[in-house]
Biopython code that builds the backbone (N, CA, C, O; Angstrom):
import numpy as np
from Bio.PDB.StructureBuilder import StructureBuilder

atoms = [
    (1, "UNK", "N", (-2.447, -11.430, 11.689)),
    (1, "UNK", "CA", (-1.136, -11.100, 10.922)),
    (1, "UNK", "C", (-0.426, -10.054, 11.612)),
    (1, "UNK", "O", (-1.068, -9.025, 11.824)),
    (2, "UNK", "N", (0.709, -10.105, 11.987)),
    (2, "UNK", "CA", (1.612, -9.467, 13.047)),
    (2, "UNK", "C", (2.254, -8.482, 12.094)),
    (2, "UNK", "O", (2.703, -8.879, 11.018)),
    (3, "UNK", "N", (2.319, -7.044, 12.501)),
    (3, "UNK", "CA", (2.748, -6.111, 11.794)),
    (3, "UNK", "C", (3.988, -5.583, 12.482)),
    (3, "UNK", "O", (3.887, -5.158, 13.633)),
    (4, "UNK", "N", (5.147, -5.584, 11.854)),
    (4, "UNK", "CA", (6.513, -5.007, 12.298)),
    (4, "UNK", "C", (6.472, -3.646, 12.325)),
    (4, "UNK", "O", (6.115, -2.989, 11.347)),
    (5, "UNK", "N", (6.886, -3.058, 13.601)),
    (5, "UNK", "CA", (7.264, -1.893, 14.028)),
    (5, "UNK", "C", (8.786, -1.651, 14.363)),
    (5, "UNK", "O", (9.570, -2.521, 14.743)),
    (6, "UNK", "N", (9.018, -0.555, 14.192)),
    (6, "UNK", "CA", (10.248, -0.091, 14.457)),
    (6, "UNK", "C", (10.467, 1.173, 14.991)),
    (6, "UNK", "O", (9.669, 1.947, 14.462)),
    (7, "UNK", "N", (11.437, 1.944, 16.085)),
    (7, "UNK", "CA", (11.675, 3.044, 16.633)),
    (7, "UNK", "C", (11.982, 3.717, 15.933)),
    (7, "UNK", "O", (12.601, 3.254, 14.976)),
    (8, "UNK", "N", (11.736, 5.213, 15.987)),
    (8, "UNK", "CA", (12.310, 6.460, 15.210)),
    (8, "UNK", "C", (13.237, 7.186, 15.928)),
    (8, "UNK", "O", (12.973, 7.619, 17.049)),
    (9, "UNK", "N", (14.466, 7.386, 15.300)),
    (9, "UNK", "CA", (15.494, 7.852, 15.788)),
    (9, "UNK", "C", (15.414, 9.325, 16.186)),
    (9, "UNK", "O", (16.421, 10.023, 16.068)),
    (10, "UNK", "N", (14.102, 9.910, 16.719)),
    (10, "UNK", "CA", (13.969, 11.208, 16.629)),
    (10, "UNK", "C", (14.955, 11.833, 17.878)),
    (10, "UNK", "O", (15.369, 11.097, 18.773)),
    (11, "UNK", "N", (15.197, 12.930, 17.832)),
    (11, "UNK", "CA", (16.047, 13.911, 19.080)),
    (11, "UNK", "C", (15.156, 14.778, 19.214)),
    (11, "UNK", "O", (14.232, 14.946, 18.418)),
    (12, "UNK", "N", (15.406, 15.599, 20.539)),
    (12, "UNK", "CA", (14.635, 16.671, 20.880)),
    (12, "UNK", "C", (14.781, 17.891, 19.766)),
    (12, "UNK", "O", (15.688, 18.037, 18.947)),
    (13, "UNK", "N", (13.719, 18.649, 19.964)),
    (13, "UNK", "CA", (14.064, 19.674, 19.000)),
    (13, "UNK", "C", (13.496, 21.236, 19.880)),
    (13, "UNK", "O", (12.612, 21.435, 20.713)),
    (14, "UNK", "N", (14.261, 21.916, 19.363)),
    (14, "UNK", "CA", (13.793, 23.443, 20.206)),
    (14, "UNK", "C", (12.458, 24.285, 19.618)),
    (14, "UNK", "O", (12.463, 24.750, 18.478)),
    (15, "UNK", "N", (11.599, 24.390, 20.307)),
    (15, "UNK", "CA", (10.470, 24.924, 19.763)),
    (15, "UNK", "C", (10.058, 25.837, 20.710)),
    (15, "UNK", "O", (10.415, 25.799, 21.888)),
    (16, "UNK", "N", (9.065, 26.935, 20.068)),
    (16, "UNK", "CA", (8.783, 28.322, 20.945)),
    (16, "UNK", "C", (7.906, 27.436, 21.869)),
    (16, "UNK", "O", (7.754, 26.220, 21.755)),
    (17, "UNK", "N", (7.419, 28.155, 22.697)),
    (17, "UNK", "CA", (6.379, 28.003, 23.749)),
    (17, "UNK", "C", (4.805, 27.659, 23.220)),
    (17, "UNK", "O", (4.068, 26.724, 23.532)),
    (18, "UNK", "N", (4.585, 28.813, 22.278)),
    (18, "UNK", "CA", (3.221, 28.607, 21.831)),
    (18, "UNK", "C", (3.202, 27.211, 20.995)),
    (18, "UNK", "O", (2.141, 26.587, 20.974)),
    (19, "UNK", "N", (4.285, 26.720, 20.335)),
    (19, "UNK", "CA", (3.869, 25.528, 19.624)),
    (19, "UNK", "C", (3.701, 24.551, 20.938)),
    (19, "UNK", "O", (2.779, 23.738, 21.010)),
    (20, "UNK", "N", (4.552, 24.693, 21.826)),
    (20, "UNK", "CA", (4.364, 23.608, 22.641)),
    (20, "UNK", "C", (3.154, 23.489, 23.548)),
    (20, "UNK", "O", (2.738, 22.390, 23.914)),
    (21, "UNK", "N", (2.597, 24.635, 23.906)),
    (21, "UNK", "CA", (1.258, 24.873, 24.059)),
    (21, "UNK", "C", (0.209, 24.357, 23.212)),
    (21, "UNK", "O", (-0.814, 23.902, 23.724)),
    (22, "UNK", "N", (0.375, 24.390, 21.944)),
    (22, "UNK", "CA", (-0.829, 24.166, 21.122)),
    (22, "UNK", "C", (-0.609, 22.930, 21.086)),
    (22, "UNK", "O", (-1.674, 22.339, 20.908)),
    (23, "UNK", "N", (0.568, 21.992, 21.197)),
    (23, "UNK", "CA", (0.670, 20.418, 20.921)),
    (23, "UNK", "C", (-0.004, 19.848, 22.217)),
    (23, "UNK", "O", (-0.753, 18.881, 22.083)),
    (24, "UNK", "N", (0.171, 20.283, 23.241)),
    (24, "UNK", "CA", (-0.288, 19.734, 24.635)),
    (24, "UNK", "C", (-1.799, 20.140, 24.647)),
    (24, "UNK", "O", (-2.589, 19.365, 25.186)),
    (25, "UNK", "N", (-2.290, 21.395, 24.046)),
    (25, "UNK", "CA", (-3.835, 21.357, 23.861)),
    (25, "UNK", "C", (-4.560, 20.236, 23.021)),
    (25, "UNK", "O", (-5.420, 19.469, 23.455)),
    (26, "UNK", "N", (-4.064, 20.281, 21.756)),
    (26, "UNK", "CA", (-4.353, 19.114, 20.618)),
    (26, "UNK", "C", (-4.250, 17.693, 21.422)),
    (26, "UNK", "O", (-5.168, 16.876, 21.361)),
    (27, "UNK", "N", (-3.079, 17.466, 22.169)),
    (27, "UNK", "CA", (-3.031, 16.288, 22.703)),
    (27, "UNK", "C", (-4.301, 15.749, 23.658)),
    (27, "UNK", "O", (-5.050, 14.772, 23.635)),
    (28, "UNK", "N", (-4.125, 16.950, 24.526)),
    (28, "UNK", "CA", (-5.426, 16.861, 25.629)),
    (28, "UNK", "C", (-6.820, 16.446, 25.150)),
    (28, "UNK", "O", (-7.523, 15.551, 25.620)),
    (29, "UNK", "N", (-7.094, 17.292, 24.091)),
    (29, "UNK", "CA", (-8.327, 17.402, 23.257)),
    (29, "UNK", "C", (-8.845, 16.281, 22.523)),
    (29, "UNK", "O", (-10.045, 16.025, 22.424)),
    (30, "UNK", "N", (-7.695, 15.469, 21.894)),
    (30, "UNK", "CA", (-7.971, 14.346, 21.221)),
    (30, "UNK", "C", (-7.708, 12.965, 21.964)),
    (30, "UNK", "O", (-8.058, 11.883, 21.492)),
    (31, "UNK", "N", (-7.133, 13.105, 23.032)),
    (31, "UNK", "CA", (-7.036, 11.926, 24.018)),
    (31, "UNK", "C", (-5.931, 11.255, 23.551)),
    (31, "UNK", "O", (-5.917, 10.053, 23.815)),
    (32, "UNK", "N", (-4.799, 11.792, 22.794)),
    (32, "UNK", "CA", (-3.876, 11.009, 22.077)),
    (32, "UNK", "C", (-2.484, 11.692, 22.974)),
    (32, "UNK", "O", (-2.511, 12.732, 23.632)),
    (33, "UNK", "N", (-1.498, 10.926, 22.809)),
    (33, "UNK", "CA", (-0.266, 11.156, 23.579)),
    (33, "UNK", "C", (0.465, 12.226, 22.664)),
    (33, "UNK", "O", (0.361, 12.082, 21.446)),
    (34, "UNK", "N", (1.249, 13.366, 23.204)),
    (34, "UNK", "CA", (1.912, 14.239, 21.730)),
    (34, "UNK", "C", (2.699, 13.329, 21.028)),
    (34, "UNK", "O", (2.584, 13.694, 19.858)),
    (35, "UNK", "N", (3.346, 12.470, 21.056)),
    (35, "UNK", "CA", (4.063, 11.661, 19.980)),
    (35, "UNK", "C", (2.993, 11.078, 19.038)),
    (35, "UNK", "O", (3.267, 11.041, 17.839)),
    (36, "UNK", "N", (1.775, 10.608, 19.472)),
    (36, "UNK", "CA", (0.521, 10.216, 18.598)),
    (36, "UNK", "C", (0.252, 11.480, 17.617)),
    (36, "UNK", "O", (0.332, 11.359, 16.395)),
    (37, "UNK", "N", (-0.090, 12.767, 18.290)),
    (37, "UNK", "CA", (-0.134, 13.912, 17.778)),
    (37, "UNK", "C", (0.900, 14.279, 16.549)),
    (37, "UNK", "O", (0.538, 14.393, 15.378)),
    (38, "UNK", "N", (1.845, 14.393, 16.879)),
    (38, "UNK", "CA", (2.972, 14.638, 15.697)),
    (38, "UNK", "C", (3.379, 13.460, 14.731)),
    (38, "UNK", "O", (3.850, 13.694, 13.618)),
    (39, "UNK", "N", (3.165, 12.110, 15.235)),
    (39, "UNK", "CA", (3.186, 11.015, 14.226)),
    (39, "UNK", "C", (1.939, 11.075, 13.074)),
    (39, "UNK", "O", (2.076, 10.884, 11.866)),
    (40, "UNK", "N", (0.753, 11.379, 13.758)),
    (40, "UNK", "CA", (-0.191, 11.253, 12.791)),
    (40, "UNK", "C", (-0.001, 12.590, 11.973)),
    (40, "UNK", "O", (-0.549, 12.476, 10.876)),
    (41, "UNK", "N", (0.574, 13.771, 12.145)),
    (41, "UNK", "CA", (0.724, 15.021, 11.642)),
    (41, "UNK", "C", (1.574, 14.969, 10.352)),
    (41, "UNK", "O", (1.483, 15.574, 9.284)),
    (42, "UNK", "N", (2.549, 13.909, 10.883)),
    (42, "UNK", "CA", (3.852, 13.899, 9.537)),
    (42, "UNK", "C", (2.968, 12.571, 8.791)),
    (42, "UNK", "O", (3.193, 12.616, 7.581)),
    (43, "UNK", "N", (2.214, 11.630, 9.074)),
    (43, "UNK", "CA", (1.585, 10.841, 8.195)),
    (43, "UNK", "C", (0.673, 11.431, 7.302)),
    (43, "UNK", "O", (0.748, 11.234, 6.089)),
    (44, "UNK", "N", (-0.336, 12.268, 7.917)),
    (44, "UNK", "CA", (-0.999, 13.115, 7.171)),
    (44, "UNK", "C", (-0.319, 13.818, 5.947)),
    (44, "UNK", "O", (-0.718, 13.704, 4.789)),
    (45, "UNK", "N", (0.847, 14.621, 6.385)),
    (45, "UNK", "CA", (1.625, 15.255, 5.365)),
    (45, "UNK", "C", (2.073, 14.565, 4.480)),
    (45, "UNK", "O", (2.133, 15.071, 3.360)),
    (46, "UNK", "N", (2.603, 12.987, 4.703)),
    (46, "UNK", "CA", (3.261, 12.255, 3.494)),
    (46, "UNK", "C", (2.281, 11.798, 2.637)),
    (46, "UNK", "O", (2.494, 11.655, 1.433)),
    (47, "UNK", "N", (1.204, 11.553, 3.175)),
    (47, "UNK", "CA", (-0.072, 10.905, 2.432)),
    (47, "UNK", "C", (-0.496, 12.289, 1.591)),
    (47, "UNK", "O", (-0.712, 12.118, 0.391)),
    (48, "UNK", "N", (-0.622, 13.540, 2.079)),
    (48, "UNK", "CA", (-1.071, 14.764, 1.038)),
    (48, "UNK", "C", (-0.123, 14.791, -0.071)),
    (48, "UNK", "O", (-0.569, 15.139, -1.165)),
    (49, "UNK", "N", (1.171, 14.469, 0.032)),
    (49, "UNK", "CA", (2.028, 14.519, -0.776)),
    (49, "UNK", "C", (2.039, 13.244, -1.875)),
    (49, "UNK", "O", (2.818, 13.266, -2.828)),
    (50, "UNK", "N", (1.351, 12.426, -1.713)),
    (50, "UNK", "CA", (1.274, 10.958, -2.444)),
    (50, "UNK", "C", (2.257, 10.218, -2.028)),
    (50, "UNK", "O", (2.752, 9.551, -2.937)),
    (51, "UNK", "N", (2.802, 10.054, -0.855)),
    (51, "UNK", "CA", (3.710, 9.203, -0.617)),
    (51, "UNK", "C", (3.170, 8.031, 0.192)),
    (51, "UNK", "O", (2.697, 8.274, 1.303)),
    (52, "UNK", "N", (3.201, 6.652, -0.315)),
    (52, "UNK", "CA", (2.631, 5.639, 0.159)),
    (52, "UNK", "C", (3.364, 4.920, 1.454)),
    (52, "UNK", "O", (4.589, 4.860, 1.560)),
    (53, "UNK", "N", (2.493, 4.415, 2.367)),
    (53, "UNK", "CA", (3.196, 3.713, 3.493)),
    (53, "UNK", "C", (1.977, 2.896, 4.052)),
    (53, "UNK", "O", (0.801, 3.079, 3.738)),
    (54, "UNK", "N", (2.512, 1.859, 5.031)),
    (54, "UNK", "CA", (1.694, 1.219, 5.612)),
    (54, "UNK", "C", (0.769, 2.074, 6.719)),
    (54, "UNK", "O", (0.929, 3.286, 6.864)),
    (55, "UNK", "N", (-0.103, 1.394, 7.393)),
    (55, "UNK", "CA", (-0.887, 2.516, 8.633)),
    (55, "UNK", "C", (0.193, 2.830, 9.583)),
    (55, "UNK", "O", (1.190, 2.162, 9.860)),
    (56, "UNK", "N", (-0.231, 4.087, 10.076)),
    (56, "UNK", "CA", (0.446, 4.403, 11.107)),
    (56, "UNK", "C", (0.402, 3.760, 12.499)),
    (56, "UNK", "O", (1.474, 3.438, 13.012)),
    (57, "UNK", "N", (-0.423, 3.609, 12.968)),
    (57, "UNK", "CA", (-0.499, 2.486, 14.107)),
    (57, "UNK", "C", (-1.460, 1.363, 14.008)),
    (57, "UNK", "O", (-1.305, 0.367, 14.716)),
    (58, "UNK", "N", (-2.530, 1.472, 13.100)),
    (58, "UNK", "CA", (-2.989, 0.312, 12.665)),
    (58, "UNK", "C", (-3.347, 0.565, 11.157)),
    (58, "UNK", "O", (-3.444, 1.721, 10.745)),
    (59, "UNK", "N", (-3.540, -0.491, 10.353)),
    (59, "UNK", "CA", (-3.830, -0.183, 8.843)),
    (59, "UNK", "C", (-5.203, 0.541, 8.879)),
    (59, "UNK", "O", (-6.104, 0.176, 9.634)),
    (60, "UNK", "N", (-5.334, 1.784, 7.860)),
    (60, "UNK", "CA", (-6.334, 2.367, 7.724)),
    (60, "UNK", "C", (-6.944, 3.379, 8.564)),
    (60, "UNK", "O", (-8.109, 3.740, 8.395)),
    (61, "UNK", "N", (-6.060, 3.923, 9.614)),
    (61, "UNK", "CA", (-6.469, 4.861, 10.856)),
    (61, "UNK", "C", (-6.008, 6.441, 10.098)),
    (61, "UNK", "O", (-6.202, 7.441, 10.788)),
    (62, "UNK", "N", (-5.533, 6.584, 8.984)),
    (62, "UNK", "CA", (-5.359, 7.797, 8.382)),
    (62, "UNK", "C", (-6.283, 7.992, 7.519)),
    (62, "UNK", "O", (-6.488, 6.972, 6.862)),
    (63, "UNK", "N", (-7.140, 9.144, 7.143)),
    (63, "UNK", "CA", (-7.985, 9.359, 6.309)),
    (63, "UNK", "C", (-7.365, 11.020, 5.912)),
    (63, "UNK", "O", (-7.122, 11.972, 6.653)),
    (64, "UNK", "N", (-7.255, 10.867, 4.519)),
    (64, "UNK", "CA", (-6.719, 11.923, 3.593)),
    (64, "UNK", "C", (-7.014, 12.669, 2.605)),
    (64, "UNK", "O", (-6.983, 12.256, 1.446)),
    (65, "UNK", "N", (-7.302, 13.727, 2.897)),
    (65, "UNK", "CA", (-8.145, 14.446, 1.364)),
    (65, "UNK", "C", (-6.856, 15.029, 0.572)),
    (65, "UNK", "O", (-6.141, 15.860, 1.131)),
    (66, "UNK", "N", (-6.563, 14.560, -0.785)),
    (66, "UNK", "CA", (-5.597, 15.016, -1.472)),
    (66, "UNK", "C", (-5.785, 15.966, -2.445)),
    (66, "UNK", "O", (-6.508, 15.704, -3.406)),
    (67, "UNK", "N", (-5.239, 17.037, -2.338)),
    (67, "UNK", "CA", (-5.358, 18.152, -3.277)),
    (67, "UNK", "C", (-4.918, 17.855, -4.840)),
    (67, "UNK", "O", (-5.045, 18.589, -5.820)),
    (68, "UNK", "N", (-4.405, 16.636, -4.749)),
    (68, "UNK", "CA", (-3.671, 16.242, -6.139)),
    (68, "UNK", "C", (-4.976, 15.521, -7.276)),
    (68, "UNK", "O", (-4.915, 15.224, -8.470)),
    (69, "UNK", "N", (-6.108, 15.427, -6.260)),
    (69, "UNK", "CA", (-6.962, 14.445, -6.866)),
    (69, "UNK", "C", (-8.254, 15.208, -7.158)),
    (69, "UNK", "O", (-8.110, 16.430, -7.166)),
    (70, "UNK", "N", (-9.340, 14.804, -7.372)),
    (70, "UNK", "CA", (-10.465, 15.397, -7.730)),
    (70, "UNK", "C", (-11.066, 15.961, -6.275)),
    (70, "UNK", "O", (-10.914, 15.371, -5.205)),
    (71, "UNK", "N", (-11.621, 16.945, -6.414)),
    (71, "UNK", "CA", (-12.037, 17.744, -5.204)),
    (71, "UNK", "C", (-13.078, 16.865, -4.347)),
    (71, "UNK", "O", (-13.955, 16.333, -5.027)),
    (72, "UNK", "N", (-13.112, 16.671, -3.202)),
    (72, "UNK", "CA", (-13.917, 15.568, -2.498)),
    (72, "UNK", "C", (-13.602, 14.488, -2.327)),
    (72, "UNK", "O", (-14.164, 13.805, -1.470)),
    (73, "UNK", "N", (-12.518, 13.972, -3.164)),
    (73, "UNK", "CA", (-12.207, 12.532, -2.862)),
    (73, "UNK", "C", (-11.326, 12.260, -1.638)),
    (73, "UNK", "O", (-10.704, 13.109, -0.999)),
    (74, "UNK", "N", (-11.362, 11.196, -1.457)),
    (74, "UNK", "CA", (-10.391, 11.055, -0.046)),
    (74, "UNK", "C", (-9.251, 9.882, -0.362)),
    (74, "UNK", "O", (-9.387, 9.046, -1.255)),
    (75, "UNK", "N", (-8.397, 9.949, 0.300)),
    (75, "UNK", "CA", (-7.308, 8.944, -0.084)),
    (75, "UNK", "C", (-7.109, 8.504, 1.211)),
    (75, "UNK", "O", (-7.031, 9.264, 2.177)),
    (76, "UNK", "N", (-6.997, 6.919, 1.275)),
    (76, "UNK", "CA", (-6.749, 6.494, 2.386)),
    (76, "UNK", "C", (-5.066, 5.808, 2.564)),
    (76, "UNK", "O", (-4.599, 5.094, 1.676)),
    (77, "UNK", "N", (-4.331, 6.130, 3.756)),
    (77, "UNK", "CA", (-3.020, 5.663, 3.739)),
    (77, "UNK", "C", (-3.063, 4.734, 4.531)),
    (77, "UNK", "O", (-3.541, 5.045, 5.622)),
    (78, "UNK", "N", (-2.591, 3.175, 4.358)),
    (78, "UNK", "CA", (-2.511, 2.277, 5.164)),
    (78, "UNK", "C", (-3.362, 1.215, 4.821)),
    (78, "UNK", "O", (-3.413, 0.211, 5.531)),
]
sb = StructureBuilder()
sb.init_structure("model")
sb.init_model(0)
sb.init_chain("A")
sb.init_seg("    ")
for serial, (resi, resn, name, xyz) in enumerate(atoms, 1):
    if name == "N":
        sb.init_residue(resn, " ", resi, " ")
    sb.init_atom(name, np.array(xyz, "f"), 0.0, 1.0, " ", f" {name:<3s}", serial, name[0])
structure = sb.get_structure()
C-alpha cells in the first residue's frame, strides 16, 4: 500500500545558538537528520495532545505516553 506524502511549507526560523547546538547533538546522537528530529518532536507533541494522524515516516514509528490516559499506558500514533 503506497502512502501519500507531501512537503511542509516551513520557513527558516531564527533561534539561539544553544538550540542549534542541542539540535545538532541530538541529530548526531540519534543518527537522524535535523529535520527528522524536529518532525518527530512535533509528532510526539501532537500525539501527547491527543491529536490523531497517520505515521510520521512509517506507520507506527512514534510511541507516546499520554498524560491524559492512565499512568504507564502508551499510545501509538500511526
